[in-house]
N, C-alpha and C positions, 0 to 999 in steps of 0.2 A: 605535557599533560599536567595541569594544575591539580585537578581532583579526579582521579580515575573512577571513583564510584559515581560521581555526577556525570561524567562523560559517558560512561556505560549506560546510565539511565537515559541520557539524551539520545543516544544511538538506538537503544531499544524502543523508546517512545517514537522516534522518527520512523523506524522500521514498521512498527505496528500501525502508525498513521498511514504509511504507504500501502500496507496490506489492506487496511480498511478502505482506502480509496479504490483499490483494484477490485475488491469483492463486495462491498456493502454500500458505500456512501453515495446517495443519489438525492438530489433536490427534485421533488415532484411538485408539479403545478397542475391545477385544473384547467379547463378550457378557457376560463376567463382570466387566467394568469395568477390566480391566488395560490400562494405557496401552501402545499399540503403537508410538507415535512418540516414544519417550523419549530418543532420541539424534539427533545431526545426521546420522546415517546413514539415518534414517527420516523425519526432519522436514525438509521442503523449505524452504530459504531462498534468496532471490534472490542470484545471483552477478553479478559485473561484466558478464558477457556476456549477462545476462538483461534488462538495462535499457539504454536509450540514454544517450548523453552529453547533459547538459542544463545550461543556464545558469540562474542565479538572480539576481534583482535585489533591491535593498533600498530601502525608503522609510524614511528616518530621522525618527523622531518620539519625543519623550520620553514615558515613561509618567507619567501624572499621579496615580497612586494609591500611589506610594511615594516616600520622600524622595530616593532616588538617581536616580529617573527611568529605571530600567533595566527590561528585560523579557526573557523567554526567547525563544528562536528555534528551537531544534532540533526542537521538537514540531510546528512549523508544517507540515512536509511529511507527517508521520505522520498528521495530522488530515485534510488535504485530498486526499491521494493515493487512499485507498480508494474514496471516492465518485466521484472523477474517473475511475478505471479501470473501476469497475463500470458507471457511466453510459455510458462509451465502448463497452463490450462490448454493453450493451443497445441502444444506438443502432445498432451494427453488425448485431446479430442481428434487430432488430425488422422491418426491411423484408424479410428473407429468411424468418424463421420466426415472426414475430409475437411474439417474446419481449418481455415487459414488465418482467420481474424475473428476477434470478439471484442466488442466495445466494453469499456469500463462503465459502471461496475459490472463485473461478470457474476451477476446474481445467480442463485440456484435456478430461477426460472429461465434465464438466458441460456445457461448451460444445458438445461433440459430441452429447450426448444432447438438448440443446435444438434443435440443427439437425436431428437425426433426427426429432423430433416434427413439424417444419414441413414 
């Protein structure tokens, strides 16, 4: 780890990006194919008050597939967060409404509709 503070920031950013993908982010189009969510006024992104504070830990091991032994880290949260969030939602809704699947993003409306079915 070259810079622990930067690495932790990258992991936090990737995790929040993954949470946003699972819960908020949706490109919306009208019937003619015009993008309706083309600005941040219309495209939901997670804010600091949308996510909890979290800690991350690191396991140091060299990469064996390149001469420097280095590897990336920022993408780790972006890969793991979406399935973790969606599985948590399904686990919460299944006993109540029998939900076995919900598409991303799992917006408030989608969750409400799934609960209304059960």
